C-alpha positions in Angstrom: 0.0 0.0 0.0 2.9 2.3 0.6 3.4 2.5 -3.1 0.0 4.0 -3.8 -0.6 6.7 -1.1 0.8 9.6 -3.1 -1.0 8.4 -6.2 -4.2 8.2 -4.3 -3.8 11.7 -2.9 -3.1 13.0 -6.4 -6.1 11.2 -7.8 -8.2 12.9 -5.0 -6.7 16.3 -6.0 -7.7 15.7 -9.7 -11.2 14.6 -8.7 -12.0 17.9 -6.8 -10.1 20.2 -9.2 -13.2 21.0 -11.3 -15.7 21.3 -8.5 -16.5 24.9 -7.4 -17.3 23.9 -3.8 -16.8 20.5 -2.1 -19.0 19.8 1.0 -17.4 18.1 4.0 -20.1 15.4 3.6 -18.9 14.5 0.2 -15.3 14.2 1.4 -16.5 11.8 4.1 -18.5 9.7 1.7 -15.7 9.7 -0.9 -13.0 8.7 1.5 -14.8 6.1 3.7 -12.7 3.3 2.2 -9.6 5.0 3.7 -11.2 4.9 7.1 -10.4 7.8 9.4 -6.8 8.3 8.2 -7.4 9.9 4.9 -9.9 12.3 6.4 -7.6 13.2 9.2 -4.8 13.9 6.7 -7.1 16.0 4.5 -8.6 18.1 7.3 -5.2 18.7 8.9 -3.3 19.6 5.8 -4.3 23.2 5.4 -2.9 24.1 8.9 0.2 21.9 8.4 1.4 22.9 5.0 2.9 26.2 4.0 -0.2 27.6 2.5 -1.8 31.1 2.5 -3.8 31.6 5.7 -7.6 31.8 5.3 -9.3 33.5 8.2 -11.5 31.2 10.3 -10.5 28.1 8.3 -8.3 26.6 11.1 -11.2 26.4 13.6 -13.6 25.1 11.0 -11.2 22.3 9.9 -10.4 21.4 13.5 -14.1 20.4 14.2 -14.1 17.3 11.9 -10.6 16.4 13.3 -12.0 16.5 16.8 -15.1 14.5 15.9 -13.2 11.9 13.9 -10.6 11.5 16.7 -13.4 11.0 19.3 -15.0 8.3 17.1 -11.7 6.5 16.7 -11.2 6.7 20.5 -14.5 5.1 21.2 -14.0 2.4 18.6 -16.3 3.4 15.7 -15.3 1.8 12.4 -17.0 4.2 10.0 -16.4 8.0 10.0 -19.5 10.2 10.6 -20.2 13.9 10.7 -23.4 15.7 11.8 -25.5 17.2 9.1 -24.6 20.8 9.9 -20.9 20.0 9.5 -21.4 17.9 6.4 -22.8 21.1 4.8 -19.6 23.1 5.4 -17.6 23.5 2.1 -14.1 24.0 0.8 -13.3 25.3 -2.6 -12.4 22.6 -5.2 -9.3 24.6 -6.3 -8.1 24.9 -2.7 -8.5 21.1 -2.1 -6.7 20.4 -5.4 -3.8 22.7 -4.3 -3.6 21.1 -0.7 -3.7 17.5 -2.0 -1.2 18.1 -4.8 1.2 19.6 -2.4 0.7 16.8 0.2 1.1 14.2 -2.5 4.5 15.8 -3.3 5.6 15.4 0.3 4.3 11.8 0.6 6.1 10.6 -2.5 9.4 11.5 -1.0 8.9 9.3 2.1 6.5 6.5 1.1 9.4 4.2 0.0 10.6 4.0 3.6 7.2 3.2 5.1 6.6 -0.4 5.9 4.6 -2.5 8.5 6.3 -2.5 11.9 5.5 -2.2 15.5 2.1 -3.5 14.6 0.6 -3.2 18.1 -0.1 0.5 17.3 -2.3 -0.5 14.4 -4.3 -3.0 16.4 -7.8 -2.2 17.6 -6.6 -1.0 21.1 -3.7 0.8 19.4 -6.1 2.7 17.1 -8.2 3.8 20.1 -5.0 5.0 21.8 -4.2 7.0 18.6 -7.7 8.4 18.8 -6.8 9.9 22.1 -3.6 11.3 20.7 -5.4 12.8 17.7 -8.0 14.3 20.0 -5.3 16.1 22.1 -3.5 17.3 19.0 -6.8 18.4 17.5 -7.6 20.5 20.6 -4.2 22.2 20.2 -5.0 23.0 16.6 -8.4 24.5 17.5 -6.9 26.9 20.1 -6.6 30.5 18.8 -3.0 30.9 20.0 0.2 31.3 18.0 2.2 28.2 17.2 -0.6 25.8 18.3 -1.6 24.9 14.8 1.1 23.9 12.4 3.3 21.5 14.3 0.4 19.5 15.9 -1.2 19.3 12.5 2.0 17.9 11.1 2.0 15.3 13.9 -1.6 14.3 13.0 -0.7 13.8 9.4 2.5 11.8 10.1 0.6 9.5 12.6 -2.3 9.1 10.1 0.1 8.2 7.2 1.8 5.7 9.6 -1.5 4.2 10.5 -2.6 3.8 6.9 0.7 2.0 6.2 0.7 0.1 9.5 4.1 1.7 10.2 4.4 2.0 14.0 7.7 3.8 13.8 6.1 6.6 11.7 3.3 6.8 14.2 5.8 7.3 17.0 7.6 9.9 15.0 4.3 11.7 14.5 3.6 11.6 18.2 7.0 13.1 18.9 6.3 15.9 16.5 2.9 16.5 18.0 4.3 16.5 21.5 7.0 19.0 20.5 4.3 21.3 19.0 2.2 21.2 22.1 5.2 21.8 24.3 6.2 24.8 22.2 2.6 26.1 22.3 2.5 25.8 26.1 5.8 27.6 26.4 4.7 30.4 24.2 1.4 30.7 26.1 3.1 31.1 29.5 5.8 33.4 28.1 3.0 35.5 26.7 1.2 35.6 30.1 4.4 36.7 31.8 5.0 39.4 29.2 1.4 40.7 29.8 1.9 40.7 33.6 5.1 42.8 33.2 3.1 45.4 31.2 0.5 45.7 34.0 
């Protein structure tokens, strides 16, 4: 499967290229075969990749990440979004740009991905990863500097690892996510101290 992930992402990019708007519900329906992983990758990519910022997009995209993480944590096998969130939309051109850029990154690493440390891709392991995704998703949703990009990268790396059953990649993603959260906490408390000195 490692051989086809970048190809699959590029196929997705081509699929949405000519759509004006793509509802979240369509994404969930189209990507159900990839389970939760492809959806987590997709919804985390805009905040992880070096793309122009779109006001409000980070919070909107964090909502499906949080919901999907919670579903993985409680052991659901099929992704689900409520009707109001299924109606939210992304521009087709934006999706094409995100997925094309992501496929370019994945193609550089997919040759080293392989099944290992399989306990992390077992059913209990997936539920544990659901908790990790949830913590990282909360960090992404917070409106503070540096709380978005690195945790989102962690989510993507873990999800790619889970797709390929590569436990080492999952651990690497956890380390990246933990580093992002640590940095965010540090910046938050330094900011508080700076504010206190002003007053």
